DRENLUM-680221 format. One line per field, with one value per residue (C-alpha): residue number from 0; residue in one letter; x, y, z; chain. Coordinates in steps of 0.2 Angstrom, whole numbers. Each point is the difference from the previous one (the first is absolute). Layout:
<pts>
seq = c(NUM;...)
type = c(a;...)
c1 = c(X;...)
c2 = c(Y;...)
c3 = c(Z;...)
mol = c(A;...)
</pts>
This chain:
<pts>
seq = c(0;1;2;3;4;5;6;7;8;9;10;11;12;13;14;15;16;17;18;19;20;21;22;23;24;25;26;27;28;29;30;31;32;33;34;35;36;37;38;39;40;41;42;43;44;45;46;47;48;49;50;51;52;53;54;55;56;57;58;59;60;61;62;63;64;65;66;67;68;69;70;71;72;73;74;75;76;77;78;79;80;81;82;83;84;85;86;87;88;89;90;91;92;93;94;95;96;97;98;99;100;101;102;103;104;105;106;107;108;109;110;111;112;113;114;115;116;117;118;119;120;121;122;123;124;125;126;127;128;129;130;131;132;133;134;135;136;137;138;139;140;141;142;143;144;145;146;147;148;149;150;151;152;153;154;155;156;157;158;159;160;161;162)
type = c(m;l;k;n;s;e;h;f;i;i;k;a;p;v;k;g;r;v;i;a;l;k;n;l;p;d;e;v;f;a;g;g;m;v;g;n;g;i;a;i;e;p;l;e;d;v;f;l;s;p;i;c;g;y;i;e;e;i;f;p;t;g;h;a;f;l;l;r;s;m;e;g;v;n;l;l;i;h;i;g;i;d;t;v;k;l;n;g;c;g;f;d;v;l;v;n;k;n;a;k;i;k;e;g;d;p;l;v;k;i;d;l;e;f;i;k;r;e;a;k;s;s;f;t;p;l;v;l;p;d;g;q;i;p;v;i;l;v;r;e;g;a;i;v;d;r;g;q;q;l;m;a;v;k;r;t;v;p;l;a;g;l;f)
c1 = c(173;18;12;15;15;8;-12;-2;-18;-6;-17;-13;4;-18;-18;-5;-5;14;4;12;14;-5;-17;7;-4;18;11;16;-7;-11;14;11;13;2;0;-11;-14;-18;-11;-13;-15;1;-16;7;12;15;14;10;17;-3;18;14;15;3;-6;13;-9;-16;-4;-1;-19;-3;-9;13;12;14;2;14;-4;12;2;6;-16;-4;-19;-7;-17;-7;-16;-12;3;6;0;17;-10;-9;17;-2;-18;-10;15;6;16;2;18;18;12;12;-12;0;-18;-9;-15;-15;8;-9;8;-12;-18;-9;-15;-8;-15;11;12;-15;-7;17;11;-2;-3;2;7;16;14;11;15;17;11;15;-8;-6;-15;-12;-13;-17;-9;-18;-11;-4;-16;2;-1;15;2;15;13;-7;13;1;16;14;18;15;11;17;14;-6;7;11;-3;-15;-10)
c2 = c(436;5;-14;9;-7;17;6;-4;-2;7;-7;7;-4;2;0;18;14;8;19;10;8;17;-2;-4;12;2;13;-10;-16;9;10;-15;6;-17;-9;-6;-13;-3;-1;-12;3;-16;-10;-14;0;-11;6;-13;2;6;-6;-13;7;7;13;14;11;0;16;0;4;-15;11;-1;-13;1;-16;-4;-13;-13;11;15;10;9;2;10;-5;14;-5;15;19;8;-18;4;10;-16;-5;-18;-2;-10;-9;-18;-3;-18;1;5;12;-9;-15;-9;1;-9;8;-3;-1;10;17;8;-1;17;5;8;8;8;7;7;8;7;4;12;-14;-19;3;-10;6;-13;10;-2;11;-2;10;-14;3;-14;-6;1;-16;5;15;11;-5;-18;-13;-11;-17;-4;-7;8;9;18;8;-5;7;-2;-14;5;-11;-16;-1;-15;-15;7;-15)
c3 = c(462;-4;-4;-6;8;-1;14;18;6;17;6;11;18;5;-8;-3;-11;-11;3;-11;11;-6;8;18;14;3;-10;3;-8;-13;-6;-3;13;7;-16;-14;2;4;16;6;11;10;2;11;15;-4;-12;-9;-9;-18;-4;4;8;18;13;-1;13;11;7;19;0;-12;-13;-13;-8;-12;-10;-12;-14;-6;-16;10;0;16;4;14;7;11;8;2;0;16;8;8;13;6;8;-5;6;-13;-7;4;-10;-5;-7;6;-8;-12;-1;-17;-7;-14;-10;11;17;13;5;12;6;3;9;-16;9;13;-14;-10;16;7;-14;-15;-12;-2;-18;-1;-12;-8;-7;-8;10;-12;-14;-12;-10;1;-13;9;-5;8;-2;14;9;-4;14;0;9;11;-12;-16;-11;5;-7;-12;2;-11;7;8;5;11;17;0;12;9;-2)
mol = c(A;A;A;A;A;A;A;A;A;A;A;A;A;A;A;A;A;A;A;A;A;A;A;A;A;A;A;A;A;A;A;A;A;A;A;A;A;A;A;A;A;A;A;A;A;A;A;A;A;A;A;A;A;A;A;A;A;A;A;A;A;A;A;A;A;A;A;A;A;A;A;A;A;A;A;A;A;A;A;A;A;A;A;A;A;A;A;A;A;A;A;A;A;A;A;A;A;A;A;A;A;A;A;A;A;A;A;A;A;A;A;A;A;A;A;A;A;A;A;A;A;A;A;A;A;A;A;A;A;A;A;A;A;A;A;A;A;A;A;A;A;A;A;A;A;A;A;A;A;A;A;A;A;A;A;A;A;A;A;A;A;A;A)
</pts>
């Protein structure tokens, strides 16, 4: 466990197996073009917020969320590969854009079996689109539980008055 106050911790939003981005079946994520981070192959169907902050963006199909932490860190959660093609089928969004969120708040419930069957992959990248380089706290192939420490990021300026 990392307890350095200079780092902001991002926790696992769902129980699953850890995958390095470079091993994803998507050249955009694998090549780091969206940002640095890690991916999870989900083993359950409800994704929780891995941070405190707010919902900056929810993609219309419900497959991706851009979160902004109180510390000013942006985090993209992109559920599955090529899931935009599902046009929202298999995703039940549980939050609204601009909503304040606490770590552990439910974000979305998915039909995991449908996504595994209909999408290219259920692998879920968690990336930092602003170019930060995270410290990955778990090894590839490990099974993480919801709420387990996943990545650490150098702290930026806190958002004043969010909570």
